[in-house]
C-alpha positions as CSV (number, residue, x, y, z in Angstrom):
1,M,-19.2,0.6,7.1
2,T,-17.1,3.2,5.9
3,A,-16.1,4.5,9.5
4,H,-15.6,2.0,12.8
5,P,-16.2,2.8,16.3
6,A,-13.0,1.7,16.9
7,F,-11.0,4.8,15.2
8,Q,-13.1,7.0,17.7
9,R,-9.7,6.6,19.5
10,Q,-6.0,7.0,18.0
11,N,-3.7,8.6,20.2
12,H,-3.0,5.7,22.5
13,R,-1.4,3.5,19.8
14,P,2.4,3.4,19.6
15,W,2.6,4.7,16.1
16,P,-0.2,5.9,13.7
17,V,-2.9,3.2,12.1
18,P,-2.4,2.8,8.4
19,Q,-3.4,5.2,5.9
20,R,-4.4,2.3,3.4
21,A,-7.9,0.8,4.1
22,W,-9.1,-1.7,6.7
23,L,-10.2,-5.2,5.7
24,F,-11.5,-6.5,8.4
25,R,-13.1,-6.1,11.2
26,Q,-14.4,-8.6,15.1
27,T,-15.5,-8.1,18.1
28,W,-13.6,-9.9,20.8
29,L,-15.8,-11.2,24.1
30,D,-15.5,-12.7,27.5
31,L,-12.0,-12.9,27.3
32,L,-9.2,-14.1,29.5
33,F,-5.3,-13.2,29.7
34,M,-3.0,-15.7,31.4
35,H,0.6,-15.0,31.4
36,W,3.6,-16.3,32.8
37,P,7.2,-15.1,33.4
38,V,9.5,-17.4,31.1
39,D,13.3,-17.1,30.4
40,A,13.5,-15.5,26.7
41,S,16.5,-18.0,26.0
42,S,13.8,-21.2,26.5
43,L,11.4,-19.1,23.4
44,R,14.1,-18.4,21.2
45,A,13.7,-21.1,19.1
46,L,10.0,-20.8,18.8
47,V,10.9,-17.7,17.5
48,P,12.5,-16.6,13.9
49,A,15.5,-15.1,14.1
50,D,14.7,-11.6,12.4
51,L,12.2,-11.3,15.1
52,T,13.2,-10.0,18.9
53,V,11.6,-11.7,21.8
54,Q,10.8,-9.2,24.0
55,E,11.6,-9.0,27.9
56,F,9.9,-6.7,30.7
57,E,12.5,-5.8,33.9
58,G,14.0,-9.2,32.9
59,S,11.5,-11.7,31.9
60,S,9.8,-12.5,28.8
61,W,6.5,-14.0,28.6
62,V,4.3,-16.5,27.3
63,G,0.4,-15.6,27.3
64,L,-2.9,-18.7,26.7
65,V,-5.7,-16.3,26.0
66,P,-9.0,-18.0,25.8
67,F,-12.3,-15.7,24.0
68,R,-15.1,-15.4,21.8
69,M,-15.2,-13.8,18.7
70,S,-18.4,-12.3,17.2
71,G,-18.8,-9.8,13.9
72,V,-16.3,-11.7,12.4
73,S,-16.1,-10.5,8.7
74,L,-14.8,-8.8,6.1
75,R,-15.2,-4.8,5.1
76,G,-18.7,-4.4,4.2
77,V,-20.1,-7.6,4.6
78,P,-22.5,-8.0,7.0
79,D,-22.3,-11.2,9.8
80,L,-22.9,-14.9,8.3
81,P,-24.5,-17.7,10.5
82,W,-22.5,-19.9,11.6
83,V,-19.0,-18.2,10.2
84,S,-19.0,-15.0,12.2
85,A,-19.1,-16.0,15.7
86,F,-16.8,-19.2,17.8
87,P,-14.6,-19.3,20.4
88,E,-10.7,-19.1,19.6
89,M,-7.9,-19.8,22.0
90,N,-4.4,-18.3,21.5
91,L,-1.0,-19.0,22.5
92,R,1.4,-16.0,22.1
93,L,4.5,-14.3,22.5
94,Y,5.9,-11.1,22.3
95,V,8.3,-9.7,19.7
96,E,9.6,-6.7,18.2
97,R,10.6,-5.8,14.7
98,D,11.7,-2.4,13.5
99,G,10.6,-0.8,16.4
100,K,7.1,-2.0,16.5
101,P,6.0,-4.5,18.8
102,G,3.7,-7.7,18.2
103,V,2.7,-10.5,18.4
104,W,4.2,-14.0,17.7
105,F,1.2,-16.9,17.9
106,I,2.6,-20.4,18.6
107,S,-0.5,-21.7,18.4
108,L,-4.3,-20.6,17.4
109,D,-7.3,-22.3,18.3
110,A,-11.0,-22.5,16.9
111,T,-14.0,-24.2,16.9
112,N,-14.8,-23.0,13.0
113,S,-13.5,-25.0,10.4
114,A,-13.8,-22.4,8.1
115,A,-12.0,-19.5,9.6
116,V,-9.1,-22.2,10.6
117,L,-8.4,-23.3,6.8
118,T,-8.4,-19.6,5.8
119,A,-6.0,-18.0,8.4
120,R,-4.0,-20.8,7.5
121,T,-3.7,-20.0,4.1
122,L,-4.3,-16.2,3.1
123,V,-2.6,-15.3,6.6
124,H,-0.5,-18.0,7.5
125,L,-1.6,-18.3,11.4
126,P,-1.0,-22.1,13.1
127,Y,-4.6,-22.2,13.2
128,F,-6.0,-26.2,15.0
129,W,-9.3,-27.1,14.3
130,S,-10.7,-27.9,18.1
131,S,-14.4,-29.0,19.6
132,M,-14.6,-26.0,22.1
133,H,-17.6,-25.1,24.0
134,V,-18.6,-21.4,26.4
135,G,-21.0,-21.6,28.7
136,H,-22.1,-18.7,31.4
137,D,-23.2,-18.3,35.0
138,G,-23.5,-15.1,35.7
139,E,-20.1,-13.4,35.3
140,R,-18.5,-16.9,35.3
141,V,-17.2,-17.9,32.0
142,R,-16.7,-21.7,31.4
143,Y,-14.6,-22.6,29.0
144,D,-13.9,-25.7,27.3
145,S,-11.5,-26.9,24.5
146,R,-9.7,-30.1,23.0
147,R,-7.9,-30.2,19.6
148,R,-9.1,-32.6,16.9
149,F,-6.9,-34.9,14.8
150,S,-3.9,-34.3,17.3
151,R,-1.1,-36.6,18.1
152,S,-0.9,-35.2,21.1
153,R,-4.2,-34.1,23.9
154,V,-4.2,-30.7,23.8
155,D,-7.3,-29.8,26.2
156,F,-8.2,-26.7,28.4
157,R,-11.0,-26.7,30.5
158,G,-11.7,-24.7,33.4
159,A,-13.6,-21.5,34.6
160,Y,-13.0,-17.5,35.3
161,W,-14.6,-14.8,36.0
162,P,-13.6,-10.6,36.6
163,E,-12.9,-9.5,40.0
164,G,-12.3,-5.9,40.6
165,A,-12.9,-2.3,38.7
166,V,-12.2,-1.9,34.8
167,Q,-9.1,-0.3,34.4
168,E,-6.7,0.8,31.3
169,A,-3.5,-0.2,31.6
170,V,-1.0,2.4,32.3
171,P,2.0,3.0,29.6
172,G,5.5,1.7,31.2
173,T,3.3,-1.1,33.6
174,L,3.6,-5.0,33.0
175,E,-0.1,-5.1,31.8
176,H,0.5,-2.3,29.2
177,F,3.3,-4.3,27.9
178,L,1.5,-7.4,28.0
179,T,-1.7,-6.2,26.1
180,A,-0.6,-2.6,23.8
181,R,-0.1,-4.8,21.0
182,Y,-1.4,-3.2,17.1
183,C,0.2,-6.0,15.1
184,L,0.9,-9.7,14.6
185,Y,3.4,-11.4,13.0
186,A,3.6,-14.5,10.6
187,R,5.8,-16.5,8.4
188,R,4.8,-16.7,4.9
189,P,5.6,-20.5,3.0
190,D,8.4,-18.7,0.6
191,R,9.4,-18.0,4.5
192,R,9.3,-14.3,4.2
193,L,8.0,-12.4,7.6
194,E,4.7,-10.7,7.2
195,R,3.3,-8.1,9.5
196,L,-0.3,-7.6,10.1
197,E,-1.7,-4.4,11.9
198,V,-5.1,-4.2,13.9
199,H,-6.5,-1.1,16.0
200,H,-8.3,-1.2,18.8
201,W,-9.0,1.1,22.1
202,P,-6.7,0.5,25.3
203,W,-8.2,-2.8,26.8
204,P,-10.7,-2.6,29.0
205,L,-9.1,-4.8,31.9
206,Q,-10.5,-6.1,35.1
207,P,-8.2,-8.1,37.6
208,A,-9.4,-11.9,36.9
209,A,-9.8,-15.0,38.8
210,A,-9.6,-19.1,37.4
211,D,-10.3,-22.8,38.3
212,I,-8.4,-24.6,35.6
213,D,-9.6,-28.2,35.8
214,T,-6.8,-28.8,32.8
215,N,-4.1,-27.1,30.8
216,T,-1.9,-28.6,27.9
217,V,-1.6,-26.6,25.5
218,L,1.7,-25.2,26.5
219,E,3.8,-28.4,26.6
220,A,2.1,-29.7,23.7
221,Q,3.9,-26.9,21.9
222,G,7.3,-26.7,23.3
223,I,6.9,-24.8,26.2
224,R,7.1,-25.9,29.9
225,K,4.5,-23.9,32.1
226,P,5.9,-23.0,34.9
227,A,5.0,-23.4,38.5
228,S,3.7,-20.2,39.5
229,R,0.3,-19.3,39.2
230,P,-0.6,-17.3,36.4
231,L,-1.1,-13.4,36.1
232,L,-4.6,-13.2,35.2
233,H,-6.9,-10.3,33.2
234,F,-10.6,-10.4,32.2
235,S,-12.0,-8.3,29.4
236,R,-15.3,-8.3,28.6
237,R,-15.5,-6.9,25.0
238,L,-13.0,-4.8,22.5
239,D,-14.0,-3.9,18.9
240,V,-11.2,-4.8,16.4
241,V,-10.1,-3.6,12.2
242,G,-7.1,-5.1,11.2
243,W,-5.3,-4.6,7.1
244,A,-4.4,-7.0,4.8
245,P,-0.7,-8.4,5.7
246,E,2.2,-6.7,4.5
247,V,5.6,-8.8,3.8
248,I,8.4,-7.0,6.0
249,S,11.8,-9.7,5.2
250,S,12.9,-12.4,3.9
251,S,14.6,-15.3,6.5
252,P,15.0,-18.6,7.1
253,A,12.3,-20.3,8.0
254,S,10.7,-21.1,11.6
255,P,10.3,-24.1,13.5
256,Q,6.8,-25.0,13.1
257,P,4.1,-25.9,15.7
258,R,3.8,-29.7,16.3
């Protein structure tokens, strides 16, 4: 795997791909973007002081993203049974540092306990081990998740499906602001901030619809879910590569997810 299909398109990125060797690969499948507008001031305590909470036309946004992962492996390592494919769901905010807009994860749920431990230890992301199941009925995706060993119920149950044609988000639009993210930020145990770069093609987005039976993920992490209906987008598949995290600063520790 000296080359990867993700590198066949690069001119859409806001900055060049890193010149060092990429470290890992994965594929994201049957993904739903659920987004709500939230006042940036209400999110400030959830984000380190040395990151800017971004806004689009006067509002910040919180995203809940259920999906499936496959092909999860290090560069040059083949897929491994019970390790390389599993459901995941993340709760995310949109931040910026040094002119690089990225993602700040409030929580990530996954059914693979090995992936949870590895990500917590090596990438310093707030992963939680959850019981999860994903089923399909034609275009309809049924997604069930319940966090294990949590002090409060952290559940998501519902179905979602695409509606409409596949399109790439146009720069300057809200859809582009929410999805054109090529790095994530995390806090190390020694309190230093790190950036992990990723690369992929522009998101192939479709309008989406959903029937959500239960969603307590936002409230469990200290975010009041807005009463408005979420903005929904679906994406069938995206291939991704990523690099090892790089330390970029040192600053006081941020609040830890509950």
